[in-house]
C-alpha positions in Angstrom: -67.4 43.9 43.0 -65.0 41.1 42.3 -65.9 37.5 42.6 -64.3 35.3 45.3 -61.6 33.1 43.8 -62.6 29.7 42.8 -61.4 26.7 44.9 -59.9 23.8 43.0 -60.9 20.3 44.1 -58.1 18.2 45.7 -58.4 14.6 44.3 -56.8 13.2 47.3 -59.6 14.4 49.8 -63.1 15.6 49.6 -62.3 19.0 51.0 -61.2 21.9 48.7 -57.7 22.7 48.2 -56.8 26.0 50.0 -55.8 28.9 47.8 -52.2 28.9 49.0 -51.7 25.3 48.3 -53.0 25.3 44.7 -49.4 25.1 43.5 -48.7 21.9 45.5 -51.7 19.6 45.7 -49.4 16.6 46.3 -47.5 18.3 49.0 -50.7 19.4 50.7 -52.1 15.7 50.6 -48.8 14.4 51.7 -48.7 16.8 54.7 -52.2 15.9 55.7 -51.5 12.1 55.4 -48.2 12.5 57.4 -50.2 14.4 60.2 -52.8 11.6 60.3 -50.1 8.9 60.3 -48.3 10.6 63.2 -51.6 10.9 65.3 -52.2 7.2 64.7 -48.8 6.3 65.7 -49.1 8.4 68.7 -52.2 6.6 69.9 -50.5 3.2 69.5 -47.3 4.4 71.3 -49.3 6.0 74.2 -50.4 2.5 75.1 -46.7 1.7 75.6 -46.1 4.8 77.6 -44.0 6.3 74.7 -44.2 9.7 73.0 -44.0 9.9 69.2 -40.3 10.0 68.1 -39.0 8.1 71.2 -39.5 4.7 69.3 -37.0 6.0 66.7 -34.3 6.7 69.4 -35.0 3.2 70.7 -34.8 1.6 67.2 -31.4 3.1 66.7 -30.2 1.9 70.1 -31.6 -1.6 69.6 -30.2 -1.8 66.2 -26.6 -0.6 66.8 -25.9 -0.6 70.5 -24.4 2.1 72.5 -23.8 5.6 70.9 -22.6 8.9 72.0 -25.5 11.2 72.6 -24.1 13.8 70.3 -23.9 11.3 67.5 -27.6 10.1 68.2 -28.7 13.7 68.0 -27.0 14.1 64.5 -28.5 10.8 63.3 -32.1 11.5 64.2 -31.8 15.2 62.9 -33.8 16.7 65.8 -33.0 19.7 68.0 -30.5 18.7 70.8 -32.9 19.8 73.5 -35.7 17.6 72.1 -33.4 14.6 72.0 -32.2 15.4 75.5 -35.8 15.6 76.8 -36.8 12.3 75.1 -33.7 10.6 76.6 -34.5 11.9 80.1 -38.1 10.5 79.8 -36.7 7.1 78.5 -34.2 7.1 81.2 -36.8 7.7 83.9 -38.8 4.8 82.5 -35.8 2.6 82.7 -35.5 2.0 78.9 -32.1 3.8 78.4 -29.1 4.5 80.5 -26.6 7.2 80.0 -23.0 7.4 81.4 -19.8 9.3 80.7 -17.8 7.9 77.7 -14.8 6.1 79.1 -12.5 7.6 76.2 -13.8 11.1 76.6 -15.4 12.0 79.9 -17.1 15.2 78.4 -19.2 12.9 76.1 -22.2 10.9 77.1 -22.9 7.4 76.0 -26.5 6.2 75.6 -27.7 2.6 75.4 -30.8 0.6 75.6 -31.3 -1.3 78.9 -32.3 -4.9 79.4 -35.7 -3.7 80.5 -36.2 -2.2 77.0 -36.2 -5.7 75.4 -39.9 -6.1 76.2 -40.5 -2.6 74.7 -38.8 -3.8 71.5 -41.4 -6.5 71.0 -44.2 -4.0 71.9 -42.9 -1.3 69.4 -42.6 -3.9 66.7 -46.2 -4.9 67.3 -47.4 -1.3 67.3 -45.6 -0.7 64.1 -47.2 -3.7 62.5 -50.6 -2.4 63.6 -49.8 1.0 62.3 -48.8 -0.5 58.9 -52.1 -2.5 58.8 -54.2 0.7 59.5 -52.2 2.8 57.2 -52.5 0.4 54.2 -55.9 -1.0 55.0 -57.6 0.2 51.7 -54.8 -1.0 49.4 -54.2 -4.3 47.8 -50.7 -5.8 47.6 -49.9 -4.4 44.3 -51.0 -0.9 45.4 -48.9 -1.3 48.6 -45.8 -2.1 46.5 -46.4 0.7 44.2 -47.0 3.3 47.1 -43.7 2.0 48.7 -41.9 2.4 45.3 -43.3 6.0 44.8 -42.6 7.1 48.3 -39.0 5.9 47.9 -38.6 8.0 44.8 -40.1 11.0 46.7 -37.7 10.5 49.5 -34.8 10.2 47.1 -35.7 13.5 45.6 -36.0 15.2 48.9 -32.7 13.7 50.2 -30.9 15.2 47.2 -32.2 18.6 48.5 -30.6 18.4 51.9 -27.5 17.2 53.5 -29.5 16.4 56.6 -31.0 13.3 55.1 -29.9 10.2 57.2 -29.6 8.1 54.1 -27.2 10.6 52.5 -25.0 10.4 55.8 -25.1 6.6 55.5 -26.7 5.9 58.9 -29.5 3.9 57.3 -32.1 5.6 59.4 -34.7 5.7 56.7 -37.8 3.7 56.4 -36.8 2.3 52.9 -36.0 -1.3 52.4 -35.5 -3.4 49.3 
C-alpha cells in the first residue's frame, strides 16, 4: 500500500496547496485573489446595475470618446460576442449609443451618452470602495510595494503576449506611476 502524497502548505492561505498547483504556489494564490477581487467588484457594480467588465468599456469611452466597435473589441481583448452583448446591455440602459460610422457605413461607432455621466461618478466611487476593501489589511508602504510588485508581474506577463493592451499602446492597464 502506498501512502497518499503529502500536501504542501500554501503560505498565502490556510488551505493546503492542491497537488497540481505545487509548481505554482504564487500563481495559485494570485488566481484565488483575482477571483475574490472580481466577486467583490461584481457586488459593488451590481448596485449600479452593471455587470463586471462593463465598467472597463465605459472607462474607455469616458476617457477617449467615440470609437469603432471593432477597435473597442481589440482594446479590451475580449471575445467579440461578449463585447457586443455588453454593449447591447449598456445601450438598453441608456449608457452608450451606437451608430454607423460616417466614413465607413459598415463600421459601428460607440460612444458614452450624457446619461452615463452620473454613472462615471458612481463607478469612480465603487472603485474607491473596492480599493479600500482590497487593501484594508495593508499599511501605506505595503500598498506601494504591492503595486510595485504587481507592475513587475504585469510587465513579465505582457512580454509573453502580443494581446497585452499596454504593449499595443492603448494604456488600458491599471498601472500608474
